[in-house]
C-alpha positions in Angstrom: 186.1 -56.3 -119.2 182.8 -56.7 -121.0 181.9 -60.3 -121.8 180.3 -59.7 -125.1 180.5 -62.2 -128.0 183.3 -60.5 -129.9 185.5 -60.3 -126.8 184.9 -63.9 -125.8 185.5 -65.1 -129.3 188.8 -63.3 -129.4 189.8 -64.8 -126.0 188.8 -68.3 -127.2 191.2 -67.9 -130.1 194.1 -66.1 -128.5 194.2 -66.6 -124.8 196.6 -69.4 -123.6 194.4 -70.4 -120.7 191.4 -71.0 -123.0 193.6 -72.9 -125.4 194.8 -75.1 -122.6 191.2 -76.0 -121.5 190.4 -76.9 -125.2 193.5 -79.0 -125.6 193.1 -82.8 -125.9 196.0 -83.1 -123.4 194.5 -80.7 -120.8 194.2 -83.4 -118.1 197.9 -84.3 -118.5 198.9 -80.7 -118.7 196.9 -79.6 -115.6 197.7 -82.6 -113.4 201.4 -82.7 -114.2 202.1 -78.9 -114.0 200.1 -78.6 -110.8 202.1 -81.4 -109.2 205.5 -80.3 -110.4 205.3 -76.4 -110.3 202.3 -75.2 -108.2 202.1 -77.6 -105.3 205.8 -77.4 -104.3 206.0 -73.7 -105.3 208.8 -74.4 -107.8 209.5 -71.3 -110.0 212.1 -72.7 -112.4 213.2 -76.3 -113.4 215.9 -77.4 -115.8 215.0 -79.2 -118.9 216.6 -82.5 -117.8 214.7 -82.6 -114.4 211.4 -81.6 -116.0 211.7 -84.1 -118.9 212.6 -86.9 -116.4 209.5 -86.1 -114.3 207.2 -86.0 -117.4 208.7 -89.3 -118.7 207.8 -91.0 -115.4 204.3 -89.6 -115.7 203.9 -90.7 -119.3 205.2 -94.2 -118.4 202.5 -94.6 -115.7 199.8 -93.4 -118.0 200.9 -95.7 -120.9 200.8 -98.7 -118.5 197.2 -97.8 -117.6 195.8 -96.5 -120.9 198.0 -98.4 -123.4 201.1 -97.6 -125.3 199.4 -95.6 -128.0 197.9 -93.0 -125.5 200.9 -90.6 -125.6 203.2 -91.6 -128.5 205.6 -88.7 -128.3 208.6 -88.3 -126.0 208.6 -86.1 -122.9 210.9 -83.6 -124.5 208.7 -83.2 -127.6 205.7 -82.5 -125.4 207.6 -79.9 -123.4 208.8 -78.1 -126.5 205.3 -78.2 -127.9 203.8 -76.7 -124.7 206.4 -73.9 -124.8 205.8 -73.0 -128.5 204.6 -69.6 -129.3 201.2 -70.8 -130.5 200.6 -72.6 -127.1 202.3 -70.3 -124.5 201.8 -72.6 -121.5 205.5 -72.9 -120.5 208.3 -70.5 -120.9 211.6 -72.0 -122.2 214.7 -69.9 -121.8 218.4 -70.0 -121.0 219.3 -68.8 -117.5 222.3 -66.5 -117.0 225.5 -68.5 -116.7 224.0 -71.8 -117.9 223.9 -73.5 -121.3 221.0 -75.8 -120.3 217.4 -74.8 -121.1 215.1 -73.9 -118.2 211.3 -74.0 -118.0 208.9 -71.8 -116.0 205.1 -71.8 -115.7 203.2 -69.0 -117.5 200.7 -66.9 -115.5 197.8 -67.9 -117.9 198.5 -71.6 -117.3 198.4 -71.1 -113.5 195.1 -69.3 -113.9 193.6 -72.1 -115.9 194.7 -74.7 -113.3 193.4 -72.6 -110.4 190.0 -72.3 -112.2 189.9 -76.1 -112.6 190.5 -76.5 -108.9 187.4 -74.5 -108.1 185.2 -77.0 -110.1 185.6 -79.7 -107.4 182.8 -80.0 -105.0 183.7 -78.6 -101.6 182.5 -80.2 -98.4 182.4 -76.8 -96.6 181.7 -73.4 -98.2 182.3 -70.5 -95.9 180.7 -67.1 -96.5 180.9 -65.3 -93.2 184.7 -64.6 -93.4 184.4 -63.2 -97.0 181.5 -60.9 -96.0 183.6 -59.6 -93.0 186.6 -59.1 -95.3 184.5 -57.1 -97.8 183.0 -55.1 -95.0 186.4 -54.4 -93.5 187.8 -53.3 -97.0 184.9 -50.9 -97.4 185.6 -49.4 -94.0 189.3 -49.0 -94.8 188.5 -47.2 -98.1 185.9 -45.0 -96.4 188.2 -44.0 -93.5 191.3 -43.7 -95.6 189.6 -41.2 -98.0 188.0 -39.1 -95.2 189.4 -35.5 -95.2 187.4 -34.2 -92.2 189.6 -34.4 -89.1 186.6 -34.4 -86.8 185.1 -37.3 -88.5 188.3 -39.3 -88.2 188.6 -38.5 -84.5 185.0 -39.5 -83.9 185.6 -42.9 -85.6 188.8 -43.5 -83.6 187.0 -42.6 -80.4 184.2 -45.0 -81.3 186.7 -47.8 -81.9 188.4 -47.0 -78.6 185.1 -47.3 -76.7 184.5 -50.6 -78.3 187.9 -51.9 -77.3 187.3 -50.6 -73.7 184.0 -52.5 -73.6 185.7 -55.7 -74.8 188.5 -55.3 -72.3 185.9 -54.9 -69.5 184.1 -58.1 -70.7 187.3 -60.1 -70.7 188.2 -58.9 -67.2 184.8 -59.9 -66.0 185.4 -63.5 -67.3 183.3 -63.2 -70.5 185.7 -64.4 -73.3 184.0 -64.4 -76.7 185.4 -67.4 -78.7 185.1 -68.4 -82.3 183.2 -71.6 -82.8 184.5 -74.5 -85.0 182.5 -73.3 -88.0 184.0 -69.8 -87.8 187.5 -71.2 -87.5 187.1 -73.4 -90.5 185.5 -70.6 -92.5 188.4 -68.2 -91.8 191.1 -70.8 -92.3 189.6 -71.7 -95.7 189.6 -68.0 -96.7 193.2 -67.7 -95.6 194.5 -70.7 -97.7 192.6 -69.4 -100.7 194.1 -65.9 -100.5 197.6 -67.4 -99.8 197.4 -69.5 -103.0 196.1 -66.5 -105.0 199.0 -64.4 -103.7 201.5 -66.9 -105.1 199.8 -66.8 -108.5 199.9 -63.0 -108.5 203.6 -63.1 -107.9 204.1 -65.1 -111.1 201.9 -62.5 -113.1 203.9 -59.6 -111.6 207.1 -61.3 -112.6 205.7 -61.9 -116.1 204.9 -58.2 -116.5 208.4 -57.1 -115.4 209.9 -59.7 -117.7 207.9 -58.2 -120.6 209.4 -54.8 -119.8 212.9 -56.3 -119.8 212.2 -57.9 -123.2 211.1 -54.6 -124.7 214.3 -52.9 -123.3 216.5 -55.5 -124.9 214.7 -55.2 -128.2 215.0 -51.4 -128.1 218.7 -51.5 -127.3 219.4 -54.0 -130.1 217.6 -51.8 -132.7 218.6 -48.3 -131.4 220.6 -46.1 -133.8 220.2 -42.7 -132.1 221.9 -40.9 -129.3 222.7 -42.8 -126.1 221.1 -40.2 -123.8 217.8 -40.3 -125.6 217.6 -44.1 -125.2 218.5 -44.0 -121.5 215.9 -41.3 -120.9 213.2 -43.4 -122.7 214.1 -46.6 -120.9 214.4 -45.0 -117.4 211.1 -43.2 -118.0 209.3 -46.5 -118.7 211.0 -48.2 -115.7 209.9 -45.4 -113.4 206.4 -45.6 -114.9 206.3 -49.3 -114.0 207.7 -48.8 -110.5 205.3 -45.9 -109.8 202.2 -47.7 -111.2 199.6 -49.1 -108.9 201.0 -52.6 -109.4 204.5 -51.5 -108.7 203.7 -49.5 -105.5 201.5 -52.4 -104.2 204.4 -54.9 -104.8 206.9 -52.6 -103.1 204.7 -52.1 -100.1 204.1 -55.9 -99.8 207.8 -56.6 -100.1 208.8 -54.1 -97.5 206.1 -55.5 -95.1 207.3 -59.1 -95.7 211.0 -58.4 -95.3 210.5 -57.1 -91.8 212.0 -59.7 -89.4 209.4 -58.8 -86.8 206.5 -59.5 -89.2 208.1 -62.9 -90.2 208.4 -64.0 -86.6 204.8 -62.9 -86.0 203.6 -64.8 -89.0 205.4 -67.9 -87.9 204.0 -67.7 -84.4 200.4 -67.2 -85.7 200.6 -70.1 -88.2 202.0 -72.5 -85.5 199.1 -71.6 -83.2 196.3 -71.7 -85.8 197.5 -75.0 -87.3 197.5 -76.6 -83.9 193.7 -75.9 -83.4 191.5 -79.0 -83.6 188.9 -77.6 -86.1 191.8 -76.6 -88.4 193.3 -80.1 -88.1 190.0 -81.6 -89.2 190.3 -79.8 -92.5 193.7 -81.6 -93.2 195.6 -78.5 -94.3 198.5 -78.7 -96.8 201.8 -79.2 -95.1 203.2 -76.2 -97.0 200.8 -73.9 -95.3 203.1 -73.8 -92.2 205.8 -72.1 -94.3 203.7 -70.2 -96.8 205.4 -66.9 -95.9 208.7 -68.4 -96.9 207.1 -69.3 -100.2 206.1 -65.7 -100.6 209.7 -64.7 -100.0 211.0 -67.1 -102.6 208.5 -65.9 -105.2 209.3 -62.3 -104.4 213.0 -62.9 -104.8 212.4 -64.2 -108.3 210.5 -61.0 -109.1 213.3 -58.8 -107.6 215.9 -60.6 -109.7 213.9 -60.0 -112.9 213.8 -56.3 -112.1 217.6 -56.4 -111.4 218.2 -57.7 -115.0 217.0 -54.3 -116.3 220.0 -52.6 -114.5 222.4 -55.3 -115.7 221.2 -54.8 -119.3 221.6 -51.0 -119.0 225.1 -51.4 -117.5 226.1 -53.7 -120.4 224.8 -51.2 -122.9 226.8 -48.4 -121.3 229.9 -50.5 -121.3 229.5 -51.4 -125.0 229.0 -47.7 -125.9 232.0 -46.6 -123.9 234.1 -49.3 -125.6 233.0 -48.1 -129.0 233.7 -44.4 -128.2 237.2 -45.3 -126.8 237.9 -47.3 -130.0 236.9 -44.3 -132.1 239.3 -42.1 -130.1 242.1 -44.6 -130.6 241.5 -44.7 -134.3 241.8 -40.8 -134.5 245.0 -41.0 -132.5 246.4 -43.7 -134.8 245.6 -41.5 -137.8 247.5 -38.6 -136.3 250.5 -40.9 -135.6 250.4 -42.2 -139.2 250.4 -38.7 -140.7 253.3 -37.6 -138.4 255.4 -40.6 -139.5 254.7 -39.8 -143.2 256.1 -36.2 -142.5 259.1 -37.3 -140.5 261.5 -37.7 -143.4 260.2 -34.7 -145.4 259.2 -32.1 -142.8 257.5 -28.9 -144.1 259.7 -25.7 -144.1 259.4 -23.2 -141.3 258.0 -23.7 -137.9 255.3 -26.3 -137.8 254.1 -25.7 -134.2 255.2 -23.8 -131.1 254.0 -24.3 -127.6 254.8 -21.7 -124.8 256.0 -23.1 -121.5 253.0 -23.5 -119.2 254.8 -22.7 -116.0 258.1 -21.3 -114.6 260.5 -23.5 -112.7 261.0 -21.8 -109.4 263.0 -23.4 -106.6 262.9 -21.6 -103.2 265.7 -21.9 -100.6 263.4 -23.0 -97.9 262.3 -26.0 -100.0 265.8 -27.5 -99.8 266.2 -30.1 -97.1 268.2 -29.3 -94.0 271.3 -31.3 -92.9 270.5 -34.2 -90.7 273.5 -35.7 -88.8 274.0 -39.4 -88.8 272.9 -41.4 -85.8 275.8 -43.2 -84.1 274.8 -46.4 -82.4 275.7 -46.7 -78.7 277.0 -50.2 -77.8 277.2 -50.9 -74.1 279.8 -53.4 -72.9 277.5 -55.5 -70.7 278.0 -59.2 -70.0 275.1 -61.4 -71.3 273.1 -63.1 -68.5 272.0 -66.7 -68.7 268.3 -67.3 -69.6 265.7 -68.4 -67.1 264.9 -72.1 -67.6 261.9 -72.0 -65.3 259.5 -70.6 -67.9 256.1 -72.3 -68.0 255.6 -73.7 -71.5 252.0 -74.7 -70.9 250.9 -71.2 -72.1 252.0 -72.2 -75.6 249.5 -75.1 -75.6 246.5 -73.2 -74.1 245.8 -71.1 -77.2 242.1 -70.9 -78.3 241.5 -72.6 -81.7 238.0 -72.1 -83.3 237.0 -74.9 -85.8 235.4 -72.9 -88.6 234.5 -76.2 -90.4 232.4 -77.4 -87.5 230.7 -74.0 -87.3 229.9 -74.1 -91.0 228.5 -77.6 -90.6 226.2 -76.3 -87.8 224.9 -73.5 -90.0 224.2 -75.8 -93.0 222.4 -78.3 -90.6 220.2 -75.4 -89.3 219.3 -74.3 -92.8 218.1 -77.8 -94.0 214.5 -77.4 -92.7 214.2 -73.6 -93.0 215.1 -70.8 -95.4 216.8 -68.6 -92.9 218.2 -68.6 -89.4 219.6 -65.8 -87.2 222.9 -65.8 -85.4 221.2 -65.7 -82.1 219.3 -68.9 -82.9 222.5 -70.6 -83.9 224.2 -69.6 -80.6 221.1 -70.7 -78.6 221.1 -74.1 -80.3 224.9 -74.6 -79.8 226.3 -72.3 -77.1 229.6 -70.6 -77.7 232.5 -72.6 -76.3 235.3 -70.1 -77.1 233.5 -66.9 -76.4 234.2 -63.8 -78.5 236.6 -65.6 -80.8 233.9 -68.1 -81.9 231.4 -65.2 -82.4 233.9 -63.5 -84.7 234.3 -66.7 -86.6 230.5 -66.8 -87.2 230.6 -63.3 -88.6 233.5 -64.2 -90.9 231.5 -67.2 -92.2 228.5 -64.8 -92.9 230.8 -62.6 -95.0 232.9 -65.2 -96.8 231.0 -68.5 -97.1 227.3 -68.1 -96.7 224.6 -65.8 -98.1 223.6 -63.5 -95.3 221.6 -60.3 -94.5 222.4 -57.8 -91.7 219.3 -56.0 -90.3 220.6 -52.7 -88.9 217.2 -51.8 -87.6 217.2 -54.6 -85.0 219.8 -55.6 -82.4 220.3 -58.9 -80.6 222.1 -59.9 -77.4 224.3 -63.0 -77.5 225.4 -64.4 -74.1 228.0 -67.0 -73.1 230.0 -68.3 -70.2 233.7 -67.3 -70.1 236.6 -67.0 -67.6 237.1 -63.6 -65.9 240.1 -61.9 -64.4 239.8 -64.0 -61.3 239.8 -67.2 -63.2 236.1 -68.0 -62.4 233.3 -68.5 -65.0 231.2 -65.4 -65.6 228.2 -64.6 -67.9 229.3 -62.3 -70.8 227.3 -60.8 -73.5 227.7 -58.9 -76.8 225.1 -56.7 -78.5 225.2 -56.5 -82.3 222.8 -56.0 -85.3 220.7 -59.0 -86.3 222.7 -61.3 -88.6 220.5 -63.6 -90.7 221.9 -66.6 -92.6 219.8 -67.3 -95.8 219.5 -70.6 -97.5 220.8 -69.6 -101.0 223.7 -69.7 -103.3 227.0 -70.3 -101.5 229.6 -67.6 -101.9 233.0 -68.6 -103.4 235.7 -69.1 -100.8 238.3 -66.3 -100.6 
């Protein structure tokens, strides 16, 4: 974009981020929205919760600045910030709810992020950014190289460098990053992580704009159904196949890999325990930043799913209208037939030839089946054995599903997902295979779960064998992941 006078003047008048910076309530807006939405990575809040939080903020400011500082109520301020001429918040009604919800607009998050860069930083790292730029240039150059010999030469050069580094490590020479290098790279990581969360909100906003255009087109469409579907699906494919759509799909596939999630968790735990990183006092949410990416990505995926729901609803409405038109035609035929019932026209009105001959073959008849006569033997009844051990009736295995569900909910309190193997490791199986089947039933009936068919896990437990002794048993099954989300209705 060219920053000429006309462009900047148009942005000053129309862009929501510029309007926010010019607003007299900009300090209140930026501080409150950053604390409520951006810092805890909250994507949506109900009107009641957001108004209550803003009312507390206004009360504290009035105590410090005087009662005339902010004269309006919290709800009036929220509605004003969500107005079309402001565009700082998005107010909408979520599906299945009659209470308004609020979400942060991408332009607002951009303005708040720019304000954060104005603060003076005690440490400004440049090495990591230069290395990142250099690495990006190398990836672009190598990824666009069409000469196989040039690629092979580059791979051999990198292999030689790795062999040299291995030899240095084997000889005892371990090159280590100093404290400055660690701080520089960690600062670059946190900056990119925050920018990635902001990008998610902008991608969601773009898909939401597509959904809005689809709804408007359906509401105003008067032509053929096939032409509308072709136009909508063409635009949907254009969005999905665009650079932004392909990049988001590649990112989502990478992040949904359980192996990548475990690797990210391990790397974050190790890096955040380093002393130079601890001196920077990192944000506590940095430890679970990849779970924040997952939550933000789920919002974007749900927005895309609304397109399919809207198309399905359109098709259902059209099918209902067509069925109603057919029923009207049939009712018209019946009314005309009833009008002619008492005064039928002379002659034959209509004749229909028989469509098939009634043929019955002899071999299709059922054969005679003689009745079975019961054979009753005259045998004296013997007395029952009264030495039966009744203890078997009281040794049945009973699995307490309520206790297992409580264990799952307790494990999901401090994390967004947990695997079945981790649950069994934290609380070993007491009833063997029966308890493992109960966990699988809870994953299907009660909790939100994901089954990763590409990975398998082995779950072990101690159980009695044929000889009555305790033996180690194991079961191999696909990875089952319990996700912290909406609870399924009980069946």
